[in-house]
C-alpha positions as CSV (number, residue, x, y, z in Angstrom):
1,M,28.0,102.0,24.6
2,P,25.0,101.2,27.0
3,T,24.7,97.6,28.6
4,P,22.0,95.6,27.0
5,R,18.8,94.6,28.8
6,F,18.6,90.9,29.8
7,H,16.3,90.0,27.0
8,E,18.8,91.3,24.6
9,T,21.7,89.3,25.8
10,G,23.1,86.2,24.1
11,T,22.3,84.2,27.3
12,A,18.6,85.2,27.3
13,K,18.3,84.2,23.5
14,L,20.0,80.9,24.3
15,L,17.7,80.2,27.2
16,L,14.6,81.1,25.0
17,A,15.9,78.8,22.3
18,L,16.3,76.0,24.8
19,A,12.8,76.6,26.2
20,V,11.2,76.6,22.8
21,L,13.1,73.3,21.8
22,S,12.0,71.7,25.1
23,M,8.4,72.6,24.6
24,M,8.6,71.2,21.1
25,A,10.1,68.0,22.3
26,A,7.6,67.7,25.1
27,A,4.8,68.2,22.5
28,Y,6.3,65.6,20.2
29,Q,6.4,63.0,23.0
30,W,3.0,63.8,24.1
31,R,1.7,63.2,20.5
32,I,3.5,60.0,20.1
33,R,2.3,58.7,23.4
34,T,-1.4,59.6,22.5
35,M,-0.9,58.0,19.1
36,R,0.4,54.7,20.7
37,A,-2.4,54.7,23.0
38,R,-5.0,55.1,20.2
39,E,-3.2,52.4,18.3
40,R,-3.6,50.0,21.2
41,E,-7.3,50.9,21.5
42,L,-7.9,50.3,17.7
43,T,-6.0,47.1,17.8
44,A,-8.1,45.8,20.7
45,L,-11.3,46.9,18.8
46,V,-10.2,45.2,15.6
47,D,-9.3,42.0,17.4
48,A,-12.6,41.9,19.3
49,R,-14.5,42.7,16.0
50,T,-12.5,39.9,14.1
51,A,-13.4,37.4,16.9
52,E,-17.0,38.4,16.5
53,L,-16.9,37.9,12.8
54,R,-15.3,34.5,13.1
55,Q,-17.8,33.4,15.6
56,H,-20.6,34.6,13.3
57,G,-19.0,32.8,10.4
58,R,-18.9,29.6,12.6
59,D,-22.5,30.0,13.5
60,I,-23.5,30.3,9.9
61,C,-21.7,27.3,8.9
62,C,-23.2,25.2,11.9
63,R,-26.7,26.4,10.8
64,E,-26.0,25.7,7.1
65,R,-24.7,22.2,8.1
66,E,-27.8,21.5,10.2
67,R,-30.1,22.8,7.3
68,C,-28.3,20.5,4.8
69,C,-28.5,17.5,7.2
70,S,-32.1,18.2,7.8
71,V,-32.9,18.5,4.1
72,L,-31.0,15.3,3.4
73,L,-32.8,13.4,6.2
74,Y,-36.1,14.6,4.9
75,H,-35.2,13.3,1.3
76,R,-34.1,10.0,2.7
77,L,-37.1,9.5,4.8
78,R,-39.4,10.6,1.9
79,A,-37.6,8.1,-0.5
80,R,-38.6,5.1,1.7
C-alpha cells in the first residue's frame, strides 16, 4: 500500500477544517463589528435628528404663542 500524499492525510484534512472554521469565525466577528459600528452611527444620527425636531417644535410653539399674544393684544387695543 503506497503512502498517502500530505493533502490526503487526516492531519491535512484536520488542518484544513480548522483553517476554514477560523476564517468563518473571523468573518463573523468582522461582520458583528461592522454592524455595531453602523448601529452607533445610526443611533447618533437619530439622536441628532430628534433633537432638531424637538427644537423645531419648540420654535413653532414660541412663534404660535407670540402670534396668539399679538392677536390678543391687537383685539384688546382695538376694543378700547
